[in-house]
N, C-alpha and C positions, 0 to 999 in steps of 0.2 A: 526660413527662405525668403529673400528680398526680391521683389517682382516690380520692375519700373513699369510705368504707363506705357511707354513705348521705347523698344530697345534699338535704337537707330544704329548703334554701333555694330550689333548683330545683323542687322538687315543689310547694311553697306558691307558687312564682311562676306556676305553671299556672293557681292560682285566686285570685290575689292580690286582685284587685277585689272578687271575691264575699266574700272573707274580711273585707275592710274594711268593706264594706256590712253584713255581719252584725254585726260589732263595733259599728259606729255604731248599728245598731238596738237592740242590748242596752243600750248606753250610754244612748240617747234613752228607753228605756222606763222607766228608774227603778226596774226591778225585777231583782235580781240572784241570788236563791236560790230553787229550786224554783219557776219560773215557767213561761210558755208555750214557750220554746225547749226546756227539758228535757222537758216534757210532750209536745211535738211530736217531739223526737228519739226519746224512748222508743217512741212509736207507729210511727215510720218505721222504726226499727232493728229493732223486733219483727217489723214486717211483712216487711222485707227477708230477715230469718232464717227467718221462717216459724213464729215463736214467738207465743203469745197474749199474754205479758206482758214488759215490759222495765223494770227499775228502775235508774236512774243511780246509780252510786256515786263515791266519791272516788278510787278507784284499783282496779285489777284484784285485788290482794291483798285489799282490802276486799270485793270482790265475792265472792270465794271465802269469806272468813271469814264474811260475812253468811249465806251459804248454809248453812254448817254450824251457824251460831248459830241460825238460823231452825228447822233441823230438830231441834236440841235443845229449842227452846222448844214446838215442836209434839210433841215426845216420840217422834219417829221415831228419834233418836239419843240415846244417854245417854254421859256422860263415861267416857272410857277405850275406847270402841268403836273398832274398827279400821277404816282406810280403806287400800284397795289404791292405791299411787301409784307411777309409774315412778321409778326411782333416778336417771335422767338428766334430769330436769326442773329448771326454775328453782327456787331456793329458796321462792318465794312460794307455790309449790303445796303445799310441805309446812309452811311457816309457818301457813298458813291451818287446818291440821289440828291442829298443836300448840298454837296460841293459843286454840283453842276447847275445849282439854281432851280431844281425841281423839288417837288413836295412829296413826302412820304405819306401813303394812306395805309395805316397799319391795319393788319388783318390776324384774326385768330387763327391758330393752327388747329388741326384735327386732334383730339384728345388721345386717340389711339396711336396714329402713325406720326404725330407731330409734324406733319407736312402742312402745307397751306390748306385751309378750309375754303373750299371753292363756293360753297353755298354762302359763307360769311363774305367772301371776297365779292361775289355777285351783289349782296346787300349794300356794299359800301362804295359801289360805283357812282360817281357823280358826273356832270357834264364836263368837268376839268380832268377827268381819268383818261389817260393816253397810253398807259403801259401796265404790264404785270409782270412781277419778277418772281417765278416759282423757285424756291431754294431748295435743291435736293440735299436736305438736312441730314447730317449723320451718315451719308453716303447712299441714301434711297431716293430714287427717282420719284417725282411728282407723278400724279396721272396726268400725263401731258396731253393725251387725247381730249380729257375734259377742259384742260387749260386752254388749249388751242380753239376748242368749241366756244369756250366763253369769250376768248379774245376775238374771235370772228364776229360773234354776236355784236359785241360793243366796239369793234374796230381798235382794238388795243394792240400794241407791240408786245411780243413775248420775249422777254430777256431772261435766259435761264442763269441762275447763280449756281453753278455746277462745281464750286471750289472744294466740295468735299465728296464728289461723286466720279472721280477718274475711273471709267471703265464700267459704270453701272448701265444697266439697260432698262428700256422700257419696251412696250410691244413694237413700236416702229423704229427702234434703233437705240444707240447709245446716248447718254447724256452728253451735251454739248451739240447734238445736231437734231434737237426736236423742238427748236422756236426759231425766232427770227435771228437771234444772236445769243451766245453764251460766253460766260467768262469762267475761267480756272485759275486756281492758286497752286503754285507748286512750292509752297512754304515747306520746309523739311519735313514736317509730321504728317503731310498728306500721303494718300495712297501711292500717288506719284509725286514725290518731292524732290527738289533740288537740294544741293548742299549750300544753300543760302536762300535767297528769295527769287521769286518769279512768278510770272502769270501769263495767260494767252485769252485772246479773244477768238471765239470760232463763229463762223457765219457763212452762208451760201450767198450772201448778197455782195456782189463784186464792189458796188459803190461803196456800201457801208465799209467793207475790208480796206478799200483804198484810202478811205478818209481816216480810219483808225491808225493805219500804217503811217500815214503823213503826221497826225497828231503825236504819235508816240516819239517822233523824231524832230521835235521843236517845230512842228507844222511844216516839215520840208521833204520833199522828194527828190529835189536837185540842191546840191551843197550851196549854202549860203543864199538860196531863194526860199523865202517861206509864204506859203499861201494861206496859212490859217495860223491862229494862236495856239501852238502846240506845247507840250512838255517834254521832259526827258524821260522816258520810261520804256527801255529796250532790254529784252532778255539778253543776258551776257552770253557771249560764245561758250565760256567754260560751263555755265549751268546748263546750256542747251546740249552740250557734249555728254554732260553726266545724265541729263533727262533721256537722251537718246539711249544710252545704255539700260536705264532702269525701265524705260518702256517696254523693252523686250521681256522683262520679268514680270510686267504688271498683272496680266492675267492669272499667272501662277501664284503671285502674292495675294491677289484678291480671293483665289480659291482658299488659300490658307486662312483667310480671315473668316470666309463663310463657314469653314470648318470649325474655327474656334467659337464663332457665333452660335452655330448649331449645338455645339458642346455645352455651352453657358444654357441656351434654350431647353435642352433636354435634362439638365441636372439641377438647375436652380429651382428649388421647391419652397422656399420660405414664403409664408402668407404675407410678410411685411413687404415683399418686393412686387413691383409690376414690371413684367417683362416687356420689351419692345414688340410692336406687331410690324409685320412686313406685308407689303403690298403683293408682291411675288418673289420667288426665290432669286430670280436673277436681276431684280430691281435694285437690290441693295448690295453694296460692297463694304459696308461696315467699316466706315472711316472711324467711327467710334461706336461702341456698345454701351447704350444708354440705358440704365434702369431707373425706376422710380422708387422713392422711399419716404414716408411722411416724416421719418427720422433720419434724414439724409446725413446731417452733420455728425450725429452719433455714430451712424454706420461707417461714415468716412474715417473718423477717428478710430473705430474698431479695426477697421482693415489696415490703417496705416501703422497702428501699434503691432500689426503682424507682419508688417514689411510689404504690404501691398499698397502700391501708389494709385490714387485714383485722381480724377479731375472732375470738374463741373462745367458743362456746356449747355446752358450759361446761367449764372446765379441772378442776373438781373435783365429783365426785357429791355430792349433798346429804348422803348417809349417811357421807361423809368429812369434812365440814365441821367446823371447831372448835366451832362453835355447837351441833352435834348428836353431841358426843363420846360420848353414850350409846349411839350407833349405830356409832361407828368401828369396833367389832370386826367388822362384818358385811363379807362378802366377795361382791360381785357382779361377777364377772369381765367380763361385757359391758359392763355400764355403766362401770366401771372401764377398760377398754381403749378405749372411744370417747372418754373423758374425756382421754385421753393423745393421740389422733390428730386430732381433729375441728378444723376450720378453716373459718371462714365468708368467703366472697368477697364483693366489693361486688354488690349487686343492688338494684334499685329502679325505679320507674316513669320515672325521669329518665335512666337509663342510656342512653349512646349506642353505636351499633355500633362505632366506633373504640375506645372504651373497653374494651367486651367483647373485641374483637380484641387490644388490647394484652395484657390480662390472660391470655387463654388462650394467646397465643404465649409469654409469659413463663413459664407453668406448664409448658408443653410443652419449654422449653429448660432446665427445672430439672433438674440432675443429682445 
């Protein structure tokens, strides 16, 4: 049996006719940039998350970058200011910081949940620290009550990296509405993914939202009049139409991911495997199901020899990347150990019980 890491063809097969109708609607409209589909999706996704404003962007990286750029425009941040960011995140989290002239302040993850270690974050705050970026890694929401308490104590801006957490809950609401601003990615493999690229900024701050909306469109709100130095990063009409369809299915698909994750958690019993820990049942939407194994590469090869496709999120922490050689001297032992051991198993709304059974049986037989 061959089992892909994520079967997007089957996922889209569940709503194929709706997607075709949406594409036809956009084609027939004759309007392809910043039209009704984007406007309606922004309203619908903001309402879904419980945020006041949503601004569609060209990618998740752009969404993060535009948040920082907007805070710089508003004077809330200054070049060189520090942003607390977990060391075990995807590189986009850090690229958004450095591309806008800010400074990443790397923080260890918690060894059990893999989320930002707030005690370590507090130790790393300096007089230049102005913001904190909790990353809802793998689909699990950080402890946002504690994050916001820490931020209030040190007057930090809270920017959620929610690129992997579409629909995930915390006690006070959904990811995307739990800080000062949030960024989402709609890369195809996300829980809510486009059929291309896309992203969004969410916030309750009208001033911030207005600046982000201006920046994403060449720094313009009136055609050929540019009030700031912006970029071209607009969510496409076609992708917005597709996302509107898939948003209707998101809760159902997240429920299927939770079922698959629970099946893994109940049935994987190999002592070589460390299973993921969850903060709360509703806090996790299982964008990826990440186990740990000291013999990660041997396990990966073993599973792939049996037709099981796996991935590694992520094999090298950002502070050890060649692109960030100025930080290569840093030693963050928890993040580095996780990078050596993590392995992501197939998961998604199209997973079948027989596929899950095949995977956990093979893992339990691994010696």
